[in-house]
N, C-alpha and C positions, 0 to 999 in steps of 0.2 A: 669404319674409319673413312671410307670414300664418301658416304652420305654426309657425315659430319663435316668433312673437308669441303664438300659441295654446298654447305650452308644449312643443313638440317639443324633446327633449333630446339625441337622437341621430339624425343624418341620414346617409343613404347616398346619395352622388351617383352616380346611375345614368344614364348617357347613352351607350349602346352604339353609337350611330350616328356619334359624333364621332371625328375623328382625334385622335391623341395631343396635338398642340400645342394644338388648340382645347379639348380636355378639360382640359388642365393650366391653361389660362387661366381657364376657367369654374370649375374646382376652387379656384383661388386666390381668386376673387371670392366663391364660396359659403362658403369657409372663413372669410373675413373677416366675412361675415354671421352665420355660426354663432357665431363668437367674440363678436360684439356681444351675442348673447343667452346667452352662456355655455353653448352647446350643443357637442357633439362631432360630428365629421364623419369618416366613412369613405369612401374612394374605392372604387368598383367598377371597378377597373382593375388593371394590373400593379402588384405591390407596390412597385416602385421609384417609382411616381407618388406614393405616400403620403409617402415621404421627400422627394421633389422639391417637393411642394406644402406640406409641413408639416402634412398632415392627421393626425388622431389614430390612423389605422390604415387597414386594407384590408378590404374584403369580397370574398372569393373566390367566383367562380362555381364550380360543381361541376367544370367542366373545368379551371380553374386549380388548384383544390384537388388534384385527382387527378394533376396533372402535377408537383406538388411532392414533394420527398423530406424536406424539413425546414421548420420554421417560417420564413416569409419575412421577418419583422421581429423585432427584439429585444423582449424583455419590456418592458413600459411602453408599447409601441405595440399597439393592438388588432388582432387577427386574427380575423375572422369568416368563416363559410362558409355557402353554400347547400348543403343536403344533401337528397337525394331517396331515399336507400337506406341500408341497413345498411352496405354497403361504404364508402360516402362518409362516414358518421358515424364508422366505425372509423378511416378514414384521417385524418379531422379530429382525432380523439383522438390518433392517432400523431404528428401534426406539432405538436400543442399549441395548437389554436385556443382562443380565449377564450370564444366562443359560436357558436351556429349557428342558422340558420332551417331548419325542416323544411317542405318545400313540394312541390307545392301540397296543402294540407290539403283545401280546398274548391275547387269550380270558380272560375276567375278569368278576368276579361276580358284580363289582360295575357298569359296563356298559354292561349288557348282550346282548343288541341289537346292539352294535357297531361292525362293521367289524374290524377284527384284521389286522394290517399291515403285520405281519410276520417279520422275521429277515432280509430278503433280502431288502424289501422296507424300513425298518427302517434304515438299513445301508446306502442305497442310500440317504435318507434324511440327515443322519448324515454327509455325505460327503460334503454337501453344506453349513453346519453350520460353522460359524466363531467363535463360542463360545461353551463352554461345553454343552454336551447333555447327558441326562440320559434316559434309557428305562423305560417305565411305562406301566402297564397293564399285570396282570398275573405274575408279577415278584416275585422272591424269591432269597435267597442267592445262590441258584443253578444256577441262570442265570447271575451272575456277570461276570464270565469269557467270556461267549458268548457275552455279551454287550461290554466288553472291546475289544474283537476280532473284533467286528463290528464298532469300532472307538468311542465308547461312554466312558464316565467317570465311568459309573456304572449303577445301577438301583435305581429306586424310588419305594416304595411299600406302600400299605395300609394293605391289608389282611394278608400278610406274617408277618407283624410286630404285628398287633393286635391279630392275632391268634397263635403267637409263644408261646411255653411254656417257653422258655428262651430268 
């Protein structure tokens, strides 16, 4: 509620430890809250959950992305993906995603054992994308200009939003 009140316009519901039934229940409640603020919501779940809950689309983990042969939802529903490599970005392009996050650009508390790409590698990946790309991993508002300079549309964040005072 606080993030939406503060201006968040796109929310990804990421709750990997929940079972499907519990996730669907929370997704429906979260979607109602997003709709109250005229924000959009993507589920980070199997694509069928987007249709089942009425969400605006799906955010694919890199594993889900690579398991797909085709775009999992029709045009009009958003399909986003997490990409960590050139191969994943090329596959995302092949199935027709609407946008992707490249991660982790910087060290991040949510994935402490993942090697960071750094800005140079992230920029090289961005240059091969034919769709909007956002930086993820250790991002804050202070990184927006750097991301844009690297050819991205901006940043995606978890901790910087949840831990913000404002």
